C-alpha positions in Angstrom: 134.5 117.3 140.0 133.1 115.3 142.8 133.3 111.5 142.7 129.5 111.4 142.9 129.1 113.7 139.8 127.8 112.2 136.6 130.7 111.3 134.3 129.0 110.8 130.9 127.3 113.6 128.8 123.8 112.1 128.5 121.0 113.9 130.4 120.4 112.9 134.0 116.7 113.4 133.3 115.7 112.3 129.8 112.1 113.6 130.3 113.4 117.1 131.3 115.7 117.0 128.3 112.8 116.1 126.0 110.8 119.1 127.3 113.7 121.5 126.6 114.2 119.9 123.2 110.6 120.3 122.3 110.6 123.9 123.5 113.6 124.7 121.4 112.1 123.1 118.3 108.8 124.9 118.8 110.7 128.2 119.1 112.5 127.6 115.8 109.3 126.7 114.1 107.7 129.9 115.4 110.8 131.8 114.2 110.5 130.5 110.7 106.7 131.0 110.6 107.0 134.7 111.6 109.9 135.7 109.4 108.0 138.6 107.8 107.2 140.1 111.1 110.8 140.9 111.9 113.6 143.0 110.3 115.7 141.3 107.7 118.8 142.0 109.8 119.6 143.6 113.1 122.9 144.9 114.4 123.9 143.1 117.6 124.3 145.8 120.3 127.5 146.2 122.3 126.0 144.5 125.4 125.2 141.4 123.3 128.6 141.3 121.8 130.1 141.7 125.2 128.5 138.4 126.3 130.8 136.6 123.8 133.9 137.9 125.5 133.3 135.8 128.7 136.0 133.4 129.7 135.8 129.6 129.1 133.2 128.1 131.4 134.4 125.6 134.0 131.1 124.7 135.6 128.1 123.2 133.8 124.8 125.1 133.2 121.3 123.9 132.7 120.6 123.3 129.0 117.4 125.3 129.3 119.4 128.3 130.4 121.8 127.9 127.4 118.9 127.6 125.0 117.4 130.8 126.5 120.7 132.5 125.8 120.5 131.4 122.2 117.1 133.0 122.0 118.3 136.2 123.6 121.8 136.6 122.2 122.0 134.7 118.9 118.7 134.1 117.1 117.8 137.8 116.7 121.2 138.8 115.2 122.1 136.2 112.6 122.5 136.9 108.9 118.9 137.0 108.0 118.9 135.0 104.8 115.7 133.1 105.5 113.8 136.4 105.2 112.1 137.1 101.8 113.8 140.5 101.4 117.3 139.2 102.0 118.8 139.6 98.5 122.3 140.7 99.1 124.3 137.5 98.4 123.4 134.2 96.9 122.4 132.6 100.2 119.8 129.8 100.3 116.8 130.4 102.6 116.6 126.9 104.1 113.4 125.1 104.8 111.7 123.7 107.9 112.1 120.2 106.5 115.8 120.8 106.1 116.0 121.9 109.7 114.5 118.6 110.9 116.9 116.7 108.7 119.8 118.6 110.2 118.6 117.8 113.7 118.3 114.1 112.8 121.8 114.1 111.2 123.2 115.7 114.4 121.6 113.0 116.5 122.9 110.2 114.3 126.3 111.9 114.3 127.6 109.7 111.5 131.1 110.2 110.2 130.6 109.9 106.4 134.3 109.9 105.6 134.1 106.1 105.1 133.3 102.7 106.6 130.4 100.4 105.7 127.3 102.2 106.8 124.1 103.4 105.2 125.1 107.1 105.2 127.4 106.4 102.3 124.6 104.8 100.3 122.6 108.0 100.8 125.5 110.0 99.4 125.8 107.6 96.4 122.1 107.9 95.7 122.3 111.7 95.6 125.3 111.4 93.3 123.2 109.3 90.9 120.4 111.9 91.1 122.8 114.7 90.3 124.2 112.8 87.3 120.7 112.1 86.1 119.6 115.8 86.4 122.8 117.0 84.6 122.8 114.4 81.9 126.1 112.9 83.1 126.8 109.1 83.1 125.3 107.1 86.0 128.9 105.9 86.7 130.1 109.4 87.6 131.5 109.9 91.1 130.4 112.6 93.5 131.4 114.0 96.8 129.7 116.4 99.3 132.0 119.2 100.4 131.6 122.5 102.2 130.8 124.5 99.1 131.7 125.2 95.5 135.0 126.8 96.4 136.2 123.4 97.6 134.3 121.6 94.8 136.1 123.8 92.2 139.4 123.1 93.8 138.8 119.3 93.8 137.8 119.4 90.1 141.0 121.3 89.2 143.1 118.7 91.0 141.4 115.9 89.1 142.1 117.8 85.8 145.7 118.2 86.8 145.9 114.4 87.5 144.5 113.8 84.0 147.3 115.7 82.4 150.2 114.9 84.6 149.3 111.5 86.0 148.8 110.4 89.6 152.5 110.6 90.3 152.2 114.4 90.5 150.9 113.8 94.0 154.3 112.5 95.1 156.7 114.4 92.8 154.9 117.7 92.8 155.1 120.4 90.2 158.9 120.7 90.5 159.2 117.5 88.4 156.9 118.9 85.7 158.4 120.5 82.6 155.2 121.9 81.3 153.9 125.4 82.1 150.2 124.9 82.7 147.4 127.4 82.0 143.7 127.4 82.7 140.9 129.6 81.4 137.7 131.1 82.8 135.5 134.1 82.2 136.5 137.5 83.4 133.3 137.2 85.5 134.3 133.9 87.1 134.3 133.6 90.9 137.5 134.4 92.6 137.7 130.9 94.0 138.8 129.7 90.6 142.0 131.8 90.9 142.3 130.7 94.5 142.1 127.0 93.4 145.0 127.7 91.0 147.0 129.1 93.9 146.2 126.2 96.2 147.2 123.7 93.6 150.6 125.4 93.2 149.9 126.6 89.7 149.5 130.3 90.5 146.6 132.5 89.7 148.7 134.4 87.1 148.3 131.3 85.0 144.5 131.6 85.0 143.6 133.4 81.8 140.5 135.6 82.3 138.5 135.6 79.0 136.6 138.6 77.7 132.8 138.6 77.9 130.0 139.7 75.6 127.3 142.2 76.2 125.5 139.7 78.4 128.7 139.3 80.5 129.1 135.7 79.3 132.4 134.2 78.2 133.2 134.7 74.4 134.1 131.3 72.9 136.1 133.0 70.1 138.2 134.9 72.7 138.7 131.6 74.6 139.9 129.8 71.4 142.3 132.7 70.6 143.7 132.7 74.1 144.4 129.0 74.0 146.1 129.2 70.6 148.2 132.1 71.7 149.4 130.2 74.8 150.2 127.1 72.8 152.3 129.1 70.4 154.1 130.7 73.3 155.0 127.3 74.8 152.4 127.0 77.5 150.3 123.8 78.1 146.6 124.5 78.5 144.8 121.9 80.6 141.5 123.3 82.0 138.6 125.4 80.8 136.1 126.6 83.4 132.6 127.6 82.2 130.3 129.4 84.7 126.6 128.5 85.0 125.4 131.7 86.8 128.1 134.3 87.5 128.3 135.7 91.0 127.9 139.3 89.9 125.0 139.2 87.5 123.9 135.6 87.1 125.2 135.4 83.5 125.4 132.0 81.9 128.4 131.1 79.8 127.6 129.3 76.5 128.6 125.9 77.8 128.0 124.0 74.5 130.2 126.4 72.5 132.8 126.4 75.2 132.7 122.6 75.2 133.5 122.6 71.5 136.6 124.8 72.1 137.8 122.5 74.9 137.2 119.4 72.9 139.2 120.7 70.0 142.3 120.7 72.2 141.3 117.8 74.5 141.1 120.1 77.5 139.2 119.3 80.7 135.9 121.1 80.8 134.7 122.0 84.3 131.5 123.9 85.0 131.3 126.1 88.1 127.6 125.8 88.7 127.5 127.1 92.3 124.5 129.3 91.5 122.9 127.8 88.4 123.6 124.1 88.0 120.7 123.0 90.2 118.4 124.8 87.7 118.6 121.6 85.8 115.7 120.5 88.0 113.5 123.1 86.3 111.9 122.2 83.0 111.7 125.9 82.2 115.3 126.8 83.1 117.1 123.5 82.0 117.5 124.6 78.4 119.7 127.5 79.6 122.3 124.9 80.7 122.7 123.3 77.3 126.1 121.6 77.0 126.5 120.9 80.8 126.1 117.2 80.0 129.4 117.4 78.2 131.3 118.6 81.3 134.1 116.5 82.8 133.2 117.9 86.2 130.6 120.2 87.8 130.6 122.1 91.1 127.3 123.0 92.6 125.8 124.1 95.9 122.7 122.6 97.3 122.6 125.2 100.1 122.0 128.0 97.6 119.0 127.7 95.2 117.9 124.3 96.6 117.8 125.6 100.2 119.5 122.7 101.9 120.7 124.0 105.3 124.3 125.2 105.2 126.6 123.7 104.3 126.1 121.3 101.4 128.4 121.8 98.4 129.0 119.1 95.8 131.4 118.1 93.1 130.6 115.5 90.4 133.3 114.0 88.1 132.6 112.0 84.9 135.7 109.8 85.2 135.3 108.0 88.5 138.6 106.2 88.1 140.5 109.4 87.6 138.7 111.0 90.6 139.8 108.1 92.7 143.4 108.2 91.5 143.6 111.9 92.5 142.9 111.3 96.2 142.9 107.7 97.3 145.3 106.7 100.0 146.8 103.4 101.2 147.2 104.5 104.9 147.1 101.5 107.1 144.4 103.0 109.3 142.1 103.1 106.3 142.7 99.5 105.2 139.7 97.6 104.0 138.4 94.1 104.9 136.2 91.5 103.2 133.4 92.0 105.7 132.3 94.2 108.6 132.4 97.9 109.1 135.6 98.3 107.1 134.3 96.3 104.1 136.2 96.9 100.9 134.7 99.8 98.8 135.4 103.3 97.5 134.9 105.6 100.5 134.3 109.3 100.3 137.7 109.9 101.9 139.2 108.3 98.7 137.6 111.2 96.6 138.7 114.3 98.5 140.9 115.6 101.3 138.4 115.2 104.2 138.4 112.1 106.4 136.1 113.5 109.0 132.9 114.4 107.2 129.3 115.2 108.4 126.2 113.6 107.1 125.5 116.4 104.5 123.8 113.9 102.2 120.9 113.4 104.6 119.5 116.9 104.5 120.0 117.0 100.8 118.2 113.6 100.4 115.4 114.8 102.7 115.0 118.0 100.6 114.7 116.1 97.3 112.4 113.5 98.8 110.2 116.0 100.6 109.7 118.5 97.7 110.6 116.6 94.6 112.5 117.9 91.6 109.4 119.5 90.0 108.5 121.7 93.0 112.1 122.7 93.6 112.6 123.6 90.0 109.3 125.6 89.9 110.5 127.7 92.9 113.7 128.5 91.0 111.7 129.5 87.9 109.6 131.8 90.1 112.7 133.5 91.4 113.6 134.3 87.8 110.2 135.7 87.2 110.3 137.8 90.4 113.8 139.1 89.3 112.4 140.2 85.9 109.5 141.9 87.7 111.9 143.8 89.9 113.9 144.9 86.8 110.7 146.1 85.1 109.6 148.0 88.2 113.0 149.7 88.6 113.1 150.8 85.0 109.5 152.0 85.1 110.2 154.1 88.2 112.3 156.6 86.3 114.6 156.8 89.4 116.7 153.7 88.8 118.4 151.9 85.9 119.3 148.3 85.4 123.0 147.8 84.6 123.1 144.2 83.4 120.8 141.8 81.6 118.7 139.7 83.9 119.6 136.2 82.8 118.6 134.3 85.9 117.7 135.7 89.3 120.2 138.5 89.9 119.3 142.2 89.2 122.1 144.8 89.2 120.9 148.4 89.3 121.5 151.9 90.6 120.0 155.3 90.9 119.7 157.5 87.8 121.9 160.4 89.1 125.2 162.0 88.4 126.3 161.1 92.0 125.2 157.5 91.7 128.6 156.2 92.7 128.1 157.9 96.1 124.3 157.3 96.5 124.3 153.6 95.7 126.5 152.5 98.6 124.7 154.8 101.0 121.3 153.4 99.9 122.4 149.8 100.5 123.7 150.7 104.0 120.5 152.6 104.8 118.3 149.6 103.9 120.5 147.2 106.0 120.3 149.5 109.0 116.5 149.9 108.7 116.0 146.2 108.5 113.6 146.6 105.6 115.7 144.8 103.0 119.2 143.5 102.5 120.6 143.9 99.0 124.4 144.1 98.5 126.9 146.2 96.7 129.0 145.0 93.8 131.1 146.6 91.1 130.4 146.5 87.3 133.0 148.1 85.1 134.6 149.6 88.2 131.5 151.4 89.4 129.4 150.5 92.5 125.9 149.1 91.7 123.2 147.6 93.9 122.8 143.9 93.6 119.6 142.0 94.4 119.9 138.2 94.2 116.4 136.6 94.3 117.2 133.2 95.7 114.6 132.8 98.4 111.7 130.4 97.7 109.5 132.7 99.9 110.1 135.9 97.8 107.2 137.1 95.7 106.4 139.9 93.2 104.7 141.7 96.1 107.9 141.6 98.0 109.7 143.4 95.1 107.0 146.0 95.1 107.7 146.6 98.8 111.4 146.7 98.0 111.1 149.4 95.4 108.9 151.4 97.8 111.7 151.0 100.5 114.3 152.2 97.9 112.2 155.3 97.2 111.9 156.1 100.9 115.6 155.9 101.5 116.7 157.9 98.5 118.5 161.1 99.5 116.3 164.1 99.4 116.8 166.0 96.2 115.3 169.3 97.3 
């Protein structure tokens, strides 16, 4: 670098930078406005992938040229979840308002791990709003995390602290005489077992409880499993109910499960990654009855509430216990009576991350811009659209629905003896065509097509188009 070269990273010409920035924003607005005009997904060709094998750049490039590369090499080939016919996984669709919030958060570049600044007040307000929507005490503590996998893990650690005390952080499980067990539905997300592994408890100690004909956990089977373990010398400590299972969207009967947990004074956690935010909907809220009794809840704002990725969240009823599970007395985190290090509970006291982005801002902007009523209405419409799809599939005579449609997920397959072969091929054909993006999952060991209606843009007419696309791609039967 020459001595005359600019040594900071700000633009040499702010007006030129402004022009490039406006062009980039306009291009993204056009991108979102024209979603229906493009395929749901496109495979990146070999020449595009080859561009990402270039060596580390030494010399600078013009920002405009880099943005042009984004338009050419990246924007056409991303996942596709903003599209109305992306239904494969439970991915939020995002919103233009959320995009603006993310841009502002990037410009502010606030580290929300701690310190005395307004970003933490935004996070605390969202925590109070979550508590209000779920019926939890206003004194509950909350924390933004990457997603519900981390949120479930944090909740498990708090539950472990409740049973074993804060000293388990230092002494570890080697000093614990009890053999701990936890309980979740056989339909629970794999991250619950992973949380047991990460906590040093082992996924073998997670008891997977049988489900009913709606694929929801059976409280009677849960109670029996707990009593069996106690009789065998185990120490149950945690029950996980699921509000919206990943395979079918089933809702565990939280109130009845809460009764079972309360009878043995066990920690009740709700994995609400998919369904907890449905508490914003007056129509769907009754389906979550009992969630107000939870000791902790995990949820994802980046799914059904369409906050840009990532924005997971965990809320804990007992704020003191949450603090005891993670707080540190490291000298570099010491507090003062005034100033930027003013004494308070910081987010880094409630989880493992010290460096944290301003996830709360895009969530706050989403709630402020749309309000709970409109967001909830969009969720209710997704459920209506899912029911419409199920009806169209059954009426077609070509497909059958394989699980009750409780919320917004439809699992189905072809009516054919070779369905186990046709279903996967049909999903692949739709992906490659770019017409729609369902996914494949397995129910009772057999492959079925899964359509998760999460997108606020998706309509009944889109489902009619989807059924037509399914028909076009069915193998010819001669």
